[in-house]
GULO-284906 format. One line per field, with one value per residue: residue number from 1; residue in one letter; x, y, z of N, C-alpha, C in turn. Coordinates in nm, 3 decimals. Layout:
// residues N
i <- NUM,...
aa <- a,...
n_X <- X,...
n_Y <- Y,...
n_Z <- Z,...
ca_X <- X,...
ca_Y <- Y,...
ca_Z <- Z,...
c_X <- X,...
c_Y <- Y,...
c_Z <- Z,...
// end
This chain:
// residues 188
i <- 1,2,3,4,5,6,7,8,9,10,11,12,13,14,15,16,17,18,19,20,21,22,23,24,25,26,27,28,29,30,31,32,33,34,35,36,37,38,39,40,41,42,43,44,45,46,47,48,49,50,51,52,53,54,55,56,57,58,59,60,61,62,63,64,65,66,67,68,69,70,71,72,73,74,75,76,77,78,79,80,81,82,83,84,85,86,87,88,89,90,91,92,93,94,95,96,97,98,99,100,101,102,103,104,105,106,107,108,109,110,111,112,113,114,115,116,117,118,119,120,121,122,123,124,125,126,127,128,129,130,131,132,133,134,135,136,137,138,139,140,141,142,143,144,145,146,147,148,149,150,151,152,153,154,155,156,157,158,159,160,161,162,163,164,165,166,167,168,169,170,171,172,173,174,175,176,177,178,179,180,181,182,183,184,185,186,187,188
aa <- m,t,n,n,i,i,t,f,m,r,n,r,v,s,q,p,s,l,e,a,p,a,p,s,k,t,e,w,e,t,i,i,d,a,a,c,r,a,p,d,h,g,a,i,k,p,w,r,f,r,i,y,e,g,a,g,l,d,k,l,g,q,v,y,w,q,h,a,k,s,e,v,h,d,l,t,e,d,k,e,a,a,f,v,k,k,a,h,r,a,p,a,i,l,l,v,y,a,h,i,e,q,h,p,k,v,p,a,i,e,q,i,m,a,t,s,a,a,a,q,q,a,i,l,g,l,n,a,l,g,y,g,a,m,w,r,s,g,p,a,c,f,t,q,k,t,k,d,l,l,n,l,q,e,t,d,q,i,v,g,l,i,y,v,g,t,p,t,s,t,p,k,i,p,e,e,t,d,f,a,s,c,l,e,w,v,t,e
n_X <- 5.213,5.553,5.839,6.055,5.986,5.939,6.218,6.347,6.213,6.323,6.569,6.608,6.773,6.877,7.052,7.311,7.526,7.562,7.551,7.587,7.436,7.106,6.763,6.610,6.394,6.162,6.219,6.158,5.897,5.772,5.815,5.726,5.442,5.366,5.412,5.185,4.998,4.945,4.803,4.494,4.266,3.930,4.010,4.149,4.397,4.626,4.906,5.198,5.472,5.778,6.048,6.389,6.684,7.002,7.042,6.834,6.893,7.034,6.853,6.706,6.895,6.927,6.682,6.735,6.924,6.809,6.589,6.747,6.901,6.672,6.618,6.856,6.996,7.265,7.397,7.669,7.727,7.921,7.853,7.664,7.736,7.790,7.548,7.403,7.538,7.447,7.214,7.331,7.405,7.319,7.238,6.993,6.668,6.365,6.099,5.857,5.528,5.207,4.921,4.667,4.320,4.021,3.818,3.524,3.526,3.791,4.052,4.307,4.538,4.522,4.556,4.828,4.952,4.878,5.035,5.271,5.304,5.294,5.551,5.719,5.650,5.746,6.043,6.073,6.043,6.243,6.474,6.406,6.454,6.739,6.846,6.961,6.840,6.766,6.583,6.522,6.442,6.340,6.339,6.319,6.133,5.870,5.806,5.625,5.792,5.969,5.774,5.674,5.914,5.922,5.707,5.465,5.143,4.968,4.835,4.951,5.191,5.508,5.632,5.862,6.217,6.364,6.662,6.834,7.004,7.271,7.393,7.721,7.872,7.842,7.552,7.537,7.381,7.069,7.055,6.904,6.552,6.434,6.172,5.990,5.995,5.810,5.549,5.231,5.033,4.703,4.446,4.229
n_Y <- 12.397,12.405,12.206,12.381,12.652,12.634,12.545,12.780,12.960,12.840,12.886,13.181,13.431,13.692,13.949,14.150,14.309,14.489,14.657,14.903,14.785,14.874,14.769,14.877,15.138,15.011,14.748,14.798,14.855,14.632,14.461,14.597,14.578,14.299,14.261,14.390,14.215,14.072,13.888,14.058,14.139,14.241,14.391,14.650,14.757,14.815,14.862,15.070,15.206,15.330,15.462,15.493,15.656,15.746,16.084,16.072,15.896,16.048,16.216,16.039,15.973,16.191,16.180,15.950,16.071,16.323,16.202,16.037,16.254,16.370,16.137,16.066,16.309,16.405,16.394,16.460,16.719,16.594,16.340,16.321,16.263,15.996,15.888,15.959,15.802,15.535,15.507,15.464,15.206,15.038,15.060,15.143,15.192,15.057,15.168,15.077,15.091,15.060,15.229,15.300,15.254,15.342,15.079,14.859,14.579,14.503,14.521,14.742,14.593,14.383,14.506,14.567,14.358,14.255,14.443,14.377,14.136,14.198,14.339,14.116,13.977,14.168,14.134,13.872,13.915,14.075,13.923,13.705,13.864,13.887,14.030,14.135,14.160,14.318,14.341,14.563,14.686,14.850,15.052,15.336,15.275,15.270,15.525,15.848,16.070,15.963,15.923,16.193,16.297,16.157,16.251,16.116,16.009,16.017,15.788,15.607,15.337,15.221,14.927,14.857,14.901,14.815,14.730,14.743,14.588,14.466,14.175,14.138,13.925,13.550,13.419,13.235,12.899,12.865,12.760,12.457,12.493,12.380,12.349,12.164,12.221,12.436,12.360,12.223,11.983,11.928,11.701,11.585
n_Z <- 6.226,6.196,6.282,6.246,6.311,6.599,6.659,6.596,6.798,7.023,6.990,7.056,7.179,7.385,7.267,7.396,7.270,7.012,6.686,6.392,6.099,6.168,6.146,5.811,5.733,5.576,5.673,5.945,5.933,5.829,6.048,6.255,6.148,6.187,6.463,6.542,6.510,6.743,7.021,7.124,7.319,7.294,7.077,7.091,7.039,7.185,7.190,7.117,6.939,6.941,6.746,6.782,6.639,6.542,6.561,6.729,6.915,7.080,7.188,7.356,7.524,7.685,7.798,7.980,8.117,8.258,8.403,8.582,8.719,8.855,9.035,9.169,9.370,9.413,9.170,8.956,8.701,8.532,8.487,8.294,8.009,8.032,8.097,7.842,7.673,7.717,7.566,7.330,7.310,7.109,6.763,6.721,6.899,7.030,7.140,7.337,7.447,7.620,7.532,7.719,7.768,7.912,7.947,7.914,7.922,7.916,8.133,8.232,8.292,8.095,7.841,7.887,7.879,7.653,7.509,7.581,7.468,7.177,7.180,7.216,6.974,6.804,6.852,6.797,6.525,6.446,6.492,6.307,6.082,6.100,6.298,6.585,6.941,7.265,7.541,7.753,8.061,8.345,8.675,8.601,8.396,8.468,8.618,8.641,8.582,8.377,8.174,8.124,8.037,7.792,7.653,7.700,7.785,8.101,8.145,7.993,7.952,7.993,7.844,7.774,7.660,7.366,7.279,6.937,6.675,6.467,6.576,6.730,6.787,6.732,6.871,7.162,7.192,7.391,7.721,7.825,7.932,8.130,8.177,8.300,8.555,8.575,8.509,8.517,8.529,8.466,8.518,8.636
ca_X <- 5.318,5.656,5.949,6.163,5.941,5.958,6.335,6.352,6.169,6.379,6.715,6.615,6.835,6.892,7.178,7.360,7.611,7.458,7.626,7.507,7.325,6.970,6.668,6.567,6.246,6.089,6.218,6.093,5.760,5.751,5.841,5.561,5.310,5.365,5.413,5.053,4.900,4.962,4.648,4.420,4.127,3.853,4.060,4.154,4.529,4.701,5.029,5.244,5.592,5.856,6.202,6.480,6.780,7.062,7.023,6.718,6.954,7.078,6.735,6.643,6.991,6.888,6.584,6.804,7.004,6.680,6.542,6.841,6.904,6.539,6.600,6.987,7.003,7.378,7.461,7.732,7.698,8.000,7.795,7.574,7.788,7.770,7.386,7.352,7.590,7.375,7.123,7.400,7.492,7.271,7.210,6.829,6.596,6.245,6.024,5.724,5.431,5.076,4.847,4.563,4.200,3.913,3.704,3.444,3.583,3.931,4.104,4.462,4.653,4.509,4.606,4.981,4.966,4.879,5.152,5.406,5.289,5.346,5.714,5.797,5.630,5.843,6.167,6.075,6.050,6.372,6.552,6.376,6.526,6.868,6.883,6.970,6.769,6.784,6.466,6.549,6.343,6.400,6.245,6.262,6.014,5.768,5.777,5.550,5.895,5.996,5.658,5.658,6.016,5.891,5.587,5.354,5.012,4.964,4.753,5.048,5.255,5.599,5.689,6.034,6.291,6.426,6.795,6.819,7.094,7.321,7.494,7.879,7.904,7.746,7.467,7.541,7.253,7.032,7.048,6.788,6.472,6.361,6.034,5.922,5.963,5.734,5.439,5.138,4.921,4.547,4.399,4.115
ca_Y <- 12.471,12.338,12.223,12.519,12.778,12.605,12.577,12.933,13.010,12.798,12.953,13.314,13.489,13.856,14.002,14.272,14.357,14.531,14.730,14.896,14.841,14.844,14.774,14.982,15.178,14.899,14.639,14.830,14.845,14.465,14.423,14.646,14.506,14.169,14.294,14.424,14.076,14.020,13.874,14.167,14.130,14.362,14.462,14.785,14.771,14.939,14.883,15.185,15.194,15.441,15.412,15.610,15.623,15.869,16.174,16.043,15.824,16.170,16.269,15.915,15.943,16.315,16.133,15.892,16.162,16.392,16.105,15.986,16.354,16.363,16.042,16.076,16.441,16.459,16.345,16.575,16.715,16.528,16.213,16.326,16.183,15.854,15.852,15.974,15.691,15.413,15.500,15.447,15.073,15.005,15.159,15.150,15.149,15.068,15.217,14.989,15.123,15.041,15.319,15.207,15.332,15.301,14.980,14.800,14.460,14.467,14.591,14.784,14.471,14.287,14.598,14.587,14.203,14.274,14.527,14.284,14.003,14.270,14.349,13.989,13.986,14.244,14.077,13.750,13.963,14.130,13.785,13.651,13.916,13.866,14.131,14.105,14.243,14.329,14.404,14.648,14.814,14.899,15.122,15.435,15.274,15.293,15.654,15.965,16.172,15.910,15.939,16.337,16.327,16.107,16.326,16.008,16.016,15.951,15.641,15.540,15.242,15.158,14.777,14.820,14.962,14.707,14.771,14.668,14.602,14.351,14.115,14.145,13.782,13.440,13.375,13.065,12.837,12.874,12.630,12.406,12.557,12.311,12.381,12.079,12.276,12.509,12.299,12.149,11.912,11.897,11.599,11.524
ca_Z <- 6.293,6.170,6.403,6.227,6.408,6.710,6.696,6.592,6.908,7.114,6.996,7.043,7.313,7.386,7.212,7.467,7.181,6.892,6.612,6.306,6.074,6.262,6.018,5.751,5.722,5.534,5.757,6.056,5.887,5.821,6.181,6.338,6.097,6.222,6.610,6.552,6.526,6.881,7.065,7.167,7.389,7.260,6.959,7.127,6.982,7.271,7.179,7.040,6.901,6.902,6.702,6.815,6.552,6.521,6.686,6.829,7.061,7.188,7.273,7.448,7.623,7.758,7.899,8.078,8.215,8.326,8.506,8.692,8.798,8.923,9.143,9.228,9.381,9.424,9.054,8.920,8.552,8.453,8.478,8.173,7.881,8.046,8.060,7.721,7.611,7.729,7.473,7.230,7.310,6.981,6.656,6.719,7.033,7.013,7.271,7.326,7.550,7.609,7.540,7.809,7.762,7.978,7.872,8.020,7.943,7.907,8.226,8.189,8.289,7.995,7.754,7.912,7.847,7.485,7.432,7.588,7.350,7.068,7.202,7.177,6.819,6.741,6.879,6.717,6.375,6.434,6.514,6.164,5.973,6.152,6.407,6.732,7.020,7.396,7.587,7.860,8.129,8.494,8.777,8.526,8.301,8.559,8.683,8.575,8.518,8.245,8.084,8.116,7.960,7.682,7.631,7.696,7.854,8.239,8.127,7.914,8.054,7.919,7.864,7.752,7.546,7.292,7.170,6.840,6.576,6.422,6.655,6.723,6.775,6.708,7.013,7.198,7.207,7.553,7.794,7.845,8.012,8.284,8.191,8.370,8.691,8.592,8.426,8.592,8.453,8.559,8.432,8.684
c_X <- 5.449,5.752,6.044,6.111,5.955,6.107,6.385,6.310,6.259,6.520,6.719,6.674,6.864,7.052,7.224,7.454,7.584,7.545,7.532,7.537,7.204,6.875,6.637,6.443,6.141,6.089,6.113,5.954,5.682,5.736,5.726,5.448,5.281,5.363,5.262,4.936,4.905,4.808,4.617,4.259,4.040,3.892,4.099,4.306,4.569,4.844,5.087,5.401,5.654,5.998,6.273,6.639,6.886,7.076,6.909,6.800,7.019,6.972,6.691,6.759,6.967,6.770,6.641,6.883,6.925,6.626,6.660,6.874,6.782,6.550,6.726,7.024,7.162,7.479,7.531,7.717,7.804,7.963,7.707,7.601,7.770,7.636,7.350,7.427,7.516,7.268,7.218,7.484,7.399,7.248,7.057,6.777,6.458,6.162,5.888,5.628,5.275,4.976,4.698,4.430,4.102,3.823,3.627,3.453,3.710,3.995,4.272,4.563,4.644,4.577,4.766,5.027,4.976,4.999,5.275,5.395,5.341,5.514,5.754,5.752,5.737,6.025,6.173,6.095,6.163,6.471,6.533,6.445,6.695,6.933,6.889,6.889,6.783,6.686,6.485,6.447,6.402,6.294,6.211,6.146,5.861,5.738,5.717,5.666,5.950,5.901,5.651,5.800,5.986,5.757,5.470,5.243,5.019,4.915,4.858,5.140,5.378,5.622,5.816,6.072,6.384,6.531,6.809,6.950,7.154,7.439,7.629,7.926,7.794,7.660,7.520,7.411,7.199,7.041,6.902,6.697,6.435,6.216,5.935,5.892,5.845,5.571,5.387,5.063,4.815,4.476,4.255,4.051
c_Y <- 12.372,12.310,12.334,12.634,12.739,12.591,12.694,12.984,12.980,12.866,13.094,13.344,13.623,13.867,14.129,14.356,14.370,14.649,14.757,14.777,14.785,14.823,14.883,15.012,15.051,14.784,14.640,14.818,14.700,14.437,14.452,14.575,14.378,14.189,14.314,14.325,14.020,14.007,13.998,14.156,14.247,14.445,14.613,14.820,14.884,14.957,15.014,15.164,15.321,15.426,15.519,15.565,15.750,15.951,16.185,15.981,15.926,16.187,16.184,15.942,16.095,16.263,16.039,15.968,16.262,16.311,16.061,16.119,16.378,16.261,16.042,16.259,16.491,16.407,16.482,16.577,16.654,16.394,16.200,16.270,16.022,15.805,15.863,15.844,15.574,15.424,15.485,15.293,14.984,15.102,15.234,15.115,15.164,15.078,15.145,15.024,15.099,15.179,15.293,15.337,15.277,15.190,14.897,14.639,14.421,14.600,14.617,14.684,14.399,14.383,14.611,14.450,14.202,14.344,14.445,14.180,14.092,14.305,14.213,13.964,14.051,14.183,13.963,13.816,14.016,13.991,13.694,13.710,13.936,13.974,14.082,14.205,14.237,14.401,14.440,14.712,14.839,15.020,15.239,15.422,15.287,15.397,15.793,16.055,16.110,15.950,16.074,16.364,16.284,16.168,16.198,16.064,15.959,15.819,15.535,15.438,15.196,14.991,14.754,14.911,14.852,14.751,14.683,14.687,14.496,14.293,14.117,13.993,13.666,13.402,13.234,13.027,12.857,12.757,12.571,12.479,12.500,12.331,12.270,12.127,12.364,12.499,12.222,12.101,11.895,11.811,11.550,11.641
c_Z <- 6.272,6.290,6.362,6.278,6.543,6.748,6.713,6.730,7.035,7.130,7.030,7.175,7.281,7.348,7.305,7.362,7.043,6.819,6.483,6.184,6.176,6.098,5.969,5.768,5.678,5.620,5.881,6.043,5.873,5.957,6.273,6.296,6.166,6.372,6.634,6.552,6.648,6.945,7.149,7.202,7.364,7.139,6.989,7.064,7.067,7.256,7.104,7.049,6.881,6.848,6.720,6.757,6.586,6.603,6.776,6.952,7.146,7.273,7.369,7.570,7.710,7.854,7.998,8.176,8.300,8.429,8.611,8.780,8.895,9.032,9.229,9.259,9.398,9.288,9.017,8.775,8.477,8.410,8.367,8.062,7.910,8.043,7.930,7.628,7.593,7.618,7.335,7.214,7.201,6.884,6.659,6.853,6.983,7.133,7.250,7.459,7.492,7.625,7.600,7.800,7.876,7.915,7.962,8.035,7.950,8.005,8.171,8.199,8.164,7.852,7.764,7.848,7.682,7.448,7.455,7.496,7.215,7.071,7.186,7.034,6.743,6.749,6.802,6.565,6.333,6.409,6.358,6.061,6.002,6.221,6.515,6.845,7.173,7.438,7.739,7.924,8.247,8.569,8.692,8.448,8.362,8.641,8.587,8.504,8.397,8.164,8.064,8.003,7.836,7.606,7.598,7.825,7.991,8.257,8.045,8.001,7.970,7.955,7.845,7.663,7.483,7.238,7.065,6.734,6.522,6.542,6.631,6.726,6.755,6.853,7.036,7.225,7.362,7.574,7.804,7.955,8.135,8.300,8.269,8.489,8.705,8.507,8.524,8.495,8.521,8.464,8.496,8.781
// end
């Protein structure tokens, strides 16, 4: 491992302000191929990816709107555009979810963790190609209503919506992590 890789990892930051272009189809395929190399107990390959671009963002925005209406009953129809617009905060959104299967040795949580590792691999791949990314989730990612709206199975679990595009500004170097406060050495 070289110091360049460590520096790259340390300098990765979320990019909330993104514009076109997003990755090309070939770049997406390269990124997803690398993401599929994440650690995977049992070689289950539980990760699934779906890319929303163009008019697909409107469809995802409708999912946001329909979910919001199911949760907040007094939402008025004039709020629809604002919810659909949320899907256009970036030129592409990568939905990452775990397709969980019953397995005698690999519980669902490990399959979700493997999928989360694949999501992080995708983010590092995006950054390596010069794109910015912002991993978003929230309560809507954990409801059956959202799964239904996205045509996911009941056993699937969303791990995030990764907003992707070209950063509109140079990211600032992240602050020090204070890793010592979350590290414990056990030597005896």
